[in-house]
KOLGU-4560 file (N, C-alpha, C; in nm, 3 decimals, padded with zeros to 5 digits):
<recs>
<n_xx: 00.859 n_yy: -02.257 n_zz: -00.536 ca_xx: 00.934 ca_yy: -02.142 ca_zz: -00.508 c_xx: 00.871 c_yy: -02.042 c_zz: -00.640 mol: A seq: 1 type: UNK>
<n_xx: 00.785 n_yy: -01.892 n_zz: -00.637 ca_xx: 00.748 ca_yy: -01.849 ca_zz: -00.756 c_xx: 00.837 c_yy: -01.744 c_zz: -00.772 mol: A seq: 2 type: UNK>
<n_xx: 00.858 n_yy: -01.709 n_zz: -00.906 ca_xx: 00.933 ca_yy: -01.614 ca_zz: -00.973 c_xx: 00.846 c_yy: -01.524 c_zz: -01.001 mol: A seq: 3 type: UNK>
<n_xx: 00.711 n_yy: -01.461 n_zz: -00.918 ca_xx: 00.698 ca_yy: -01.343 ca_zz: -00.959 c_xx: 00.750 c_yy: -01.265 c_zz: -00.916 mol: A seq: 4 type: UNK>
<n_xx: 00.707 n_yy: -01.144 n_zz: -01.018 ca_xx: 00.757 ca_yy: -01.041 ca_zz: -00.981 c_xx: 00.646 c_yy: -00.939 c_zz: -00.866 mol: A seq: 5 type: UNK>
<n_xx: 00.689 n_yy: -00.852 n_zz: -00.783 ca_xx: 00.636 ca_yy: -00.780 ca_zz: -00.677 c_xx: 00.631 c_yy: -00.621 c_zz: -00.719 mol: A seq: 6 type: UNK>
<n_xx: 00.496 n_yy: -00.560 n_zz: -00.703 ca_xx: 00.534 ca_yy: -00.396 ca_zz: -00.738 c_xx: 00.532 c_yy: -00.361 c_zz: -00.631 mol: A seq: 7 type: UNK>
<n_xx: 00.638 n_yy: -00.245 n_zz: -00.570 ca_xx: 00.630 ca_yy: -00.172 ca_zz: -00.507 c_xx: 00.540 c_yy: -00.099 c_zz: -00.449 mol: A seq: 8 type: UNK>
<n_xx: 00.490 n_yy: -00.097 n_zz: -00.330 ca_xx: 00.417 ca_yy: 00.060 ca_zz: -00.253 c_xx: 00.411 c_yy: 00.174 c_zz: -00.370 mol: A seq: 9 type: UNK>
<n_xx: 00.475 n_yy: 00.229 n_zz: -00.427 ca_xx: 00.484 ca_yy: 00.342 ca_zz: -00.484 c_xx: 00.447 c_yy: 00.311 c_zz: -00.584 mol: A seq: 10 type: UNK>
<n_xx: 00.437 n_yy: 00.180 n_zz: -00.673 ca_xx: 00.360 ca_yy: 00.114 ca_zz: -00.793 c_xx: 00.269 c_yy: 00.143 c_zz: -00.802 mol: A seq: 11 type: UNK>
<n_xx: 00.181 n_yy: 00.050 n_zz: -00.676 ca_xx: 00.048 ca_yy: 00.034 ca_zz: -00.638 c_xx: -00.029 c_yy: 00.095 c_zz: -00.594 mol: A seq: 12 type: UNK>
<n_xx: 00.035 n_yy: 00.230 n_zz: -00.535 ca_xx: -00.030 ca_yy: 00.357 ca_zz: -00.508 c_xx: -00.045 c_yy: 00.417 c_zz: -00.675 mol: A seq: 13 type: UNK>
<n_xx: 00.062 n_yy: 00.439 n_zz: -00.756 ca_xx: 00.068 ca_yy: 00.504 ca_zz: -00.874 c_xx: -00.035 c_yy: 00.474 c_zz: -00.955 mol: A seq: 14 type: UNK>
<n_xx: -00.053 n_yy: 00.297 n_zz: -00.971 ca_xx: -00.162 ca_yy: 00.213 ca_zz: -00.974 c_xx: -00.303 c_yy: 00.255 c_zz: -00.971 mol: A seq: 15 type: UNK>
<n_xx: -00.339 n_yy: 00.249 n_zz: -00.842 ca_xx: -00.446 ca_yy: 00.311 ca_zz: -00.789 c_xx: -00.503 c_yy: 00.466 c_zz: -00.850 mol: A seq: 16 type: UNK>
<n_xx: -00.421 n_yy: 00.499 n_zz: -00.818 ca_xx: -00.445 ca_yy: 00.727 ca_zz: -00.837 c_xx: -00.541 c_yy: 00.665 c_zz: -01.024 mol: A seq: 17 type: UNK>
<n_xx: -00.470 n_yy: 00.625 n_zz: -01.090 ca_xx: -00.422 ca_yy: 00.598 ca_zz: -01.245 c_xx: -00.559 c_yy: 00.516 c_zz: -01.276 mol: A seq: 18 type: UNK>
<n_xx: -00.613 n_yy: 00.439 n_zz: -01.177 ca_xx: -00.716 ca_yy: 00.382 ca_zz: -01.223 c_xx: -00.874 c_yy: 00.443 c_zz: -01.162 mol: A seq: 19 type: UNK>
<n_xx: -00.822 n_yy: 00.545 n_zz: -01.053 ca_xx: -00.927 ca_yy: 00.602 ca_zz: -00.996 c_xx: -00.943 c_yy: 00.709 c_zz: -01.117 mol: A seq: 20 type: UNK>
<n_xx: -00.848 n_yy: 00.792 n_zz: -01.161 ca_xx: -00.835 ca_yy: 00.898 ca_zz: -01.318 c_xx: -00.906 c_yy: 00.865 c_zz: -01.394 mol: A seq: 21 type: UNK>
<n_xx: -00.896 n_yy: 00.740 n_zz: -01.422 ca_xx: -00.939 ca_yy: 00.646 ca_zz: -01.547 c_xx: -01.108 c_yy: 00.633 c_zz: -01.548 mol: A seq: 22 type: UNK>
<n_xx: -01.115 n_yy: 00.604 n_zz: -01.427 ca_xx: -01.265 ca_yy: 00.577 ca_zz: -01.381 c_xx: -01.367 c_yy: 00.717 c_zz: -01.387 mol: A seq: 23 type: UNK>
<n_xx: -01.273 n_yy: 00.794 n_zz: -01.320 ca_xx: -01.373 ca_yy: 00.939 ca_zz: -01.285 c_xx: -01.381 c_yy: 01.040 c_zz: -01.435 mol: A seq: 24 type: UNK>
<n_xx: -01.267 n_yy: 00.968 n_zz: -01.522 ca_xx: -01.296 ca_yy: 01.091 ca_zz: -01.626 c_xx: -01.382 c_yy: 01.009 c_zz: -01.750 mol: A seq: 25 type: UNK>
<n_xx: -01.394 n_yy: 00.830 n_zz: -01.732 ca_xx: -01.514 ca_yy: 00.790 ca_zz: -01.812 c_xx: -01.634 c_yy: 00.816 c_zz: -01.765 mol: A seq: 26 type: UNK>
<n_xx: -01.657 n_yy: 00.801 n_zz: -01.606 ca_xx: -01.818 ca_yy: 00.793 ca_zz: -01.544 c_xx: -01.821 c_yy: 00.888 c_zz: -01.584 mol: A seq: 27 type: UNK>
<n_xx: -01.786 n_yy: 01.008 n_zz: -01.499 ca_xx: -01.817 ca_yy: 01.138 ca_zz: -01.420 c_xx: -01.810 c_yy: 01.258 c_zz: -01.506 mol: A seq: 28 type: UNK>
<n_xx: -01.662 n_yy: 01.266 n_zz: -01.542 ca_xx: -01.653 ca_yy: 01.360 ca_zz: -01.687 c_xx: -01.774 c_yy: 01.416 c_zz: -01.769 mol: A seq: 29 type: UNK>
<n_xx: -01.788 n_yy: 01.316 n_zz: -01.833 ca_xx: -01.861 ca_yy: 01.349 ca_zz: -01.969 c_xx: -01.964 c_yy: 01.411 c_zz: -01.903 mol: A seq: 30 type: UNK>
<n_xx: -02.026 n_yy: 01.313 n_zz: -01.762 ca_xx: -02.220 ca_yy: 01.382 ca_zz: -01.742 c_xx: -02.212 c_yy: 01.541 c_zz: -01.651 mol: A seq: 31 type: UNK>
<n_xx: -02.050 n_yy: 01.527 n_zz: -01.612 ca_xx: -02.038 ca_yy: 01.681 ca_zz: -01.574 c_xx: -02.027 c_yy: 01.782 c_zz: -01.653 mol: A seq: 32 type: UNK>
<n_xx: -01.963 n_yy: 01.741 n_zz: -01.778 ca_xx: -01.966 ca_yy: 01.867 ca_zz: -01.805 c_xx: -02.090 c_yy: 01.917 c_zz: -01.931 mol: A seq: 33 type: UNK>
<n_xx: -02.167 n_yy: 01.773 n_zz: -01.917 ca_xx: -02.322 ca_yy: 01.812 ca_zz: -01.979 c_xx: -02.407 c_yy: 01.878 c_zz: -01.884 mol: A seq: 34 type: UNK>
<n_xx: -02.401 n_yy: 01.847 n_zz: -01.778 ca_xx: -02.450 ca_yy: 01.953 ca_zz: -01.651 c_xx: -02.394 c_yy: 02.053 c_zz: -01.644 mol: A seq: 35 type: UNK>
<n_xx: -02.269 n_yy: 02.112 n_zz: -01.711 ca_xx: -02.212 ca_yy: 02.253 ca_zz: -01.713 c_xx: -02.223 c_yy: 02.327 c_zz: -01.873 mol: A seq: 36 type: UNK>
<n_xx: -02.340 n_yy: 02.227 n_zz: -01.947 ca_xx: -02.433 ca_yy: 02.308 ca_zz: -02.069 c_xx: -02.310 c_yy: 02.258 c_zz: -02.195 mol: A seq: 37 type: UNK>
<n_xx: -02.183 n_yy: 02.180 n_zz: -02.169 ca_xx: -02.067 ca_yy: 02.194 ca_zz: -02.270 c_xx: -02.169 c_yy: 02.104 c_zz: -02.390 mol: A seq: 38 type: UNK>
<n_xx: -02.124 n_yy: 02.135 n_zz: -02.493 ca_xx: -02.152 ca_yy: 02.053 ca_zz: -02.604 c_xx: -02.100 c_yy: 01.968 c_zz: -02.647 mol: A seq: 39 type: UNK>
<n_xx: -02.214 n_yy: 01.819 n_zz: -02.743 ca_xx: -02.159 ca_yy: 01.720 ca_zz: -02.742 c_xx: -02.020 c_yy: 01.679 c_zz: -02.781 mol: A seq: 40 type: UNK>
<n_xx: -01.955 n_yy: 01.800 n_zz: -02.890 ca_xx: -01.828 ca_yy: 01.776 ca_zz: -02.950 c_xx: -01.729 c_yy: 01.821 c_zz: -02.874 mol: A seq: 41 type: UNK>
<n_xx: -01.711 n_yy: 01.905 n_zz: -02.779 ca_xx: -01.608 ca_yy: 01.939 ca_zz: -02.686 c_xx: -01.664 c_yy: 01.831 c_zz: -02.597 mol: A seq: 42 type: UNK>
<n_xx: -01.732 n_yy: 01.816 n_zz: -02.546 ca_xx: -01.718 ca_yy: 01.661 ca_zz: -02.479 c_xx: -01.645 c_yy: 01.551 c_zz: -02.513 mol: A seq: 43 type: UNK>
<n_xx: -01.717 n_yy: 01.518 n_zz: -02.627 ca_xx: -01.655 ca_yy: 01.396 ca_zz: -02.643 c_xx: -01.492 c_yy: 01.431 c_zz: -02.680 mol: A seq: 44 type: UNK>
<n_xx: -01.440 n_yy: 01.528 n_zz: -02.726 ca_xx: -01.234 ca_yy: 01.552 ca_zz: -02.743 c_xx: -01.226 c_yy: 01.540 c_zz: -02.559 mol: A seq: 45 type: UNK>
<n_xx: -01.254 n_yy: 01.636 n_zz: -02.485 ca_xx: -01.229 ca_yy: 01.659 ca_zz: -02.431 c_xx: -01.215 c_yy: 01.525 c_zz: -02.302 mol: A seq: 46 type: UNK>
<n_xx: -01.323 n_yy: 01.411 n_zz: -02.308 ca_xx: -01.326 ca_yy: 01.320 ca_zz: -02.276 c_xx: -01.178 c_yy: 01.207 c_zz: -02.309 mol: A seq: 47 type: UNK>
<n_xx: -01.184 n_yy: 01.203 n_zz: -02.484 ca_xx: -01.129 ca_yy: 01.116 ca_zz: -02.539 c_xx: -00.959 c_yy: 01.154 c_zz: -02.474 mol: A seq: 48 type: UNK>
<n_xx: -00.962 n_yy: 01.296 n_zz: -02.523 ca_xx: -00.857 ca_yy: 01.361 ca_zz: -02.488 c_xx: -00.754 c_yy: 01.322 c_zz: -02.348 mol: A seq: 49 type: UNK>
<n_xx: -00.830 n_yy: 01.312 n_zz: -02.268 ca_xx: -00.844 ca_yy: 01.322 ca_zz: -02.131 c_xx: -00.799 c_yy: 01.134 c_zz: -02.099 mol: A seq: 50 type: UNK>
<n_xx: -00.872 n_yy: 01.067 n_zz: -02.158 ca_xx: -00.843 ca_yy: 00.929 ca_zz: -02.157 c_xx: -00.749 c_yy: 00.872 c_zz: -02.232 mol: A seq: 51 type: UNK>
<n_xx: -00.700 n_yy: 00.906 n_zz: -02.310 ca_xx: -00.582 ca_yy: 00.910 ca_zz: -02.389 c_xx: -00.454 c_yy: 00.915 c_zz: -02.324 mol: A seq: 52 type: UNK>
<n_xx: -00.472 n_yy: 01.090 n_zz: -02.235 ca_xx: -00.309 ca_yy: 01.102 ca_zz: -02.151 c_xx: -00.331 c_yy: 01.002 c_zz: -02.066 mol: A seq: 53 type: UNK>
<n_xx: -00.429 n_yy: 00.952 n_zz: -01.995 ca_xx: -00.418 ca_yy: 00.821 ca_zz: -01.901 c_xx: -00.362 c_yy: 00.740 c_zz: -01.903 mol: A seq: 54 type: UNK>
<n_xx: -00.395 n_yy: 00.713 n_zz: -02.046 ca_xx: -00.309 ca_yy: 00.530 ca_zz: -02.066 c_xx: -00.230 c_yy: 00.590 c_zz: -02.119 mol: A seq: 55 type: UNK>
<n_xx: -00.169 n_yy: 00.665 n_zz: -02.183 ca_xx: -00.018 ca_yy: 00.715 ca_zz: -02.179 c_xx: 00.093 c_yy: 00.737 c_zz: -02.027 mol: A seq: 56 type: UNK>
<n_xx: 00.032 n_yy: 00.782 n_zz: -01.952 ca_xx: 00.083 ca_yy: 00.772 ca_zz: -01.819 c_xx: 00.072 c_yy: 00.621 c_zz: -01.798 mol: A seq: 57 type: UNK>
<n_xx: -00.033 n_yy: 00.548 n_zz: -01.815 ca_xx: -00.067 ca_yy: 00.456 ca_zz: -01.750 c_xx: 00.079 c_yy: 00.322 c_zz: -01.832 mol: A seq: 58 type: UNK>
<n_xx: 00.075 n_yy: 00.358 n_zz: -01.977 ca_xx: 00.198 ca_yy: 00.304 ca_zz: -02.052 c_xx: 00.371 c_yy: 00.348 c_zz: -01.977 mol: A seq: 59 type: UNK>
<n_xx: 00.317 n_yy: 00.455 n_zz: -01.967 ca_xx: 00.472 ca_yy: 00.528 ca_zz: -01.922 c_xx: 00.536 c_yy: 00.465 c_zz: -01.782 mol: A seq: 60 type: UNK>
<n_xx: 00.408 n_yy: 00.438 n_zz: -01.676 ca_xx: 00.479 ca_yy: 00.366 ca_zz: -01.588 c_xx: 00.486 c_yy: 00.242 c_zz: -01.578 mol: A seq: 61 type: UNK>
<n_xx: 00.399 n_yy: 00.137 n_zz: -01.691 ca_xx: 00.422 ca_yy: -00.006 ca_zz: -01.674 c_xx: 00.580 c_yy: -00.017 c_zz: -01.805 mol: A seq: 62 type: UNK>
<n_xx: 00.577 n_yy: 00.071 n_zz: -01.813 ca_xx: 00.751 ca_yy: 00.025 ca_zz: -01.949 c_xx: 00.886 c_yy: 00.103 c_zz: -01.862 mol: A seq: 63 type: UNK>
<n_xx: 00.871 n_yy: 00.189 n_zz: -01.807 ca_xx: 01.024 ca_yy: 00.309 ca_zz: -01.725 c_xx: 00.956 c_yy: 00.333 c_zz: -01.613 mol: A seq: 64 type: UNK>
<n_xx: 00.834 n_yy: 00.309 n_zz: -01.512 ca_xx: 00.794 ca_yy: 00.399 ca_zz: -01.386 c_xx: 00.826 c_yy: 00.255 c_zz: -01.296 mol: A seq: 65 type: UNK>
<n_xx: 00.759 n_yy: 00.296 n_zz: -01.170 ca_xx: 00.733 ca_yy: 00.201 ca_zz: -01.038 c_xx: 00.630 c_yy: 00.082 c_zz: -01.088 mol: A seq: 66 type: UNK>
<n_xx: 00.561 n_yy: 00.074 n_zz: -01.192 ca_xx: 00.509 ca_yy: -00.035 ca_zz: -01.241 c_xx: 00.583 c_yy: -00.139 c_zz: -01.288 mol: A seq: 67 type: UNK>
<n_xx: 00.720 n_yy: -00.101 n_zz: -01.368 ca_xx: 00.766 ca_yy: -00.225 ca_zz: -01.473 c_xx: 00.808 c_yy: -00.315 c_zz: -01.353 mol: A seq: 68 type: UNK>
<n_xx: 00.747 n_yy: -00.424 n_zz: -01.421 ca_xx: 00.870 ca_yy: -00.562 ca_zz: -01.435 c_xx: 00.938 c_yy: -00.605 c_zz: -01.470 mol: A seq: 69 type: UNK>
<n_xx: 01.023 n_yy: -00.698 n_zz: -01.432 ca_xx: 01.167 ca_yy: -00.732 ca_zz: -01.534 c_xx: 01.117 c_yy: -00.844 c_zz: -01.576 mol: A seq: 70 type: UNK>
<n_xx: 01.138 n_yy: -00.827 n_zz: -01.676 ca_xx: 01.126 ca_yy: -00.955 ca_zz: -01.759 c_xx: 01.237 c_yy: -01.117 c_zz: -01.769 mol: A seq: 71 type: UNK>
</recs>
């Protein structure tokens, strides 16, 4: 028998939502901002900030939230 930890439904849903948001921030947001004629510096800073916030949320979810597994 295995001692693997299983993530709850809320944890899986949160992982998918944050993963989708990360994909959209990296793949779609820069294109959209350039389409709206945003400057290169503004686009880079906005994308970097959004990606940083999403990574922070993923870290918080794995450290304290529904994605946490016991050690």
